[in-house]
C-alpha positions in Angstrom: 96.0 105.5 130.2 96.8 102.4 128.7 100.2 102.0 127.0 101.6 99.1 124.3 104.4 98.3 122.5 104.2 98.4 118.8 106.5 97.6 115.7 106.3 99.8 112.7 107.7 98.6 109.3 107.9 100.6 106.3 108.7 100.5 102.6 109.2 104.2 101.0 109.8 104.3 97.4 111.0 107.8 96.9 114.0 108.7 98.8 113.4 112.2 100.1 110.1 110.9 101.5 112.2 108.0 103.2 114.4 110.4 105.1 111.8 112.4 106.2 110.3 109.3 107.9 113.3 108.0 109.1 114.2 111.2 110.7 110.9 111.3 112.5 110.9 107.7 113.5 114.8 108.2 114.7 113.6 110.6 117.2 110.6 108.9 118.6 111.4 105.1 118.4 114.1 102.4 118.6 115.5 101.2 115.3 115.6 97.5 114.8 116.5 97.3 111.2 116.7 99.7 108.6 113.0 100.0 108.0 111.4 98.6 111.3 111.4 100.8 114.7 110.2 99.8 117.8 107.6 102.3 119.5 107.8 101.3 123.2 105.2 102.1 125.5 103.0 104.3 123.3 99.4 105.4 124.1 96.8 105.1 121.3 96.9 108.9 121.5 100.7 109.0 120.8 100.7 106.8 118.1 97.7 108.6 116.8 100.0 111.7 116.7 102.9 110.0 115.1 100.9 108.3 112.5 99.5 111.6 111.6 102.7 113.0 111.0 104.0 110.2 108.9 100.7 110.4 106.6 101.6 114.0 105.6 104.7 112.3 104.1 103.6 108.9 102.9 102.2 108.8 99.5 99.6 105.6 99.5 100.1 105.0 96.2 103.6 104.0 96.1 104.4 103.5 100.1 103.7 100.9 102.6 103.3 101.6 106.0 102.5 98.9 108.9 101.9 98.8 112.8 102.0 95.8 114.5 101.0 95.7 118.1 103.2 93.2 120.2 101.1 91.7 122.8 102.4 89.3 125.8 103.0 86.2 123.7 104.5 88.0 120.5 103.2 90.1 117.5 99.6 90.3 116.9 99.6 89.8 113.0 96.0 89.3 112.8 95.3 93.0 113.2 98.0 94.8 111.7 97.4 98.3 110.5 98.0 99.0 106.8 98.1 102.3 106.1 97.2 101.5 102.2 93.8 100.1 103.7 93.1 101.7 106.9 90.0 99.9 107.6 91.1 100.3 111.4 92.4 103.6 111.5 89.4 106.0 111.1 89.3 109.8 111.9 92.7 108.9 113.9 90.8 106.3 116.1 92.8 103.0 116.8 90.0 101.6 119.5 89.3 98.4 117.3 93.0 97.9 116.8 94.3 98.4 120.3 
C-alpha cells in the first residue's frame, strides 16, 4: 500500500465547526500553523476516511478545506484537492490525485 504526506489547510467561518475540525486533526495530524496540518504517511484510504469525517462538519458555502500532496521535491500545487470543487474527490476516490 502506497503512503504519502499531505498538507491540509482550512478556513472555517464558524467557530463551532472550526473547533470540531481542529480537534479531529489534532488527533491525527501534526499542526504546522494555526490552520495548517501535516498528514504524515497516509494511504489514500486513510485520507478518504479523514476527509469523510471533515465533510460531515464542513459547510461548502462558507468554509474552505484544501489538501496538497507533498512530493519528493516539494508541494504539488497543480493538483490540490479543493473540497469546494471536488473534481478529484468523487465517491471517496483520489486515484487521479494520488
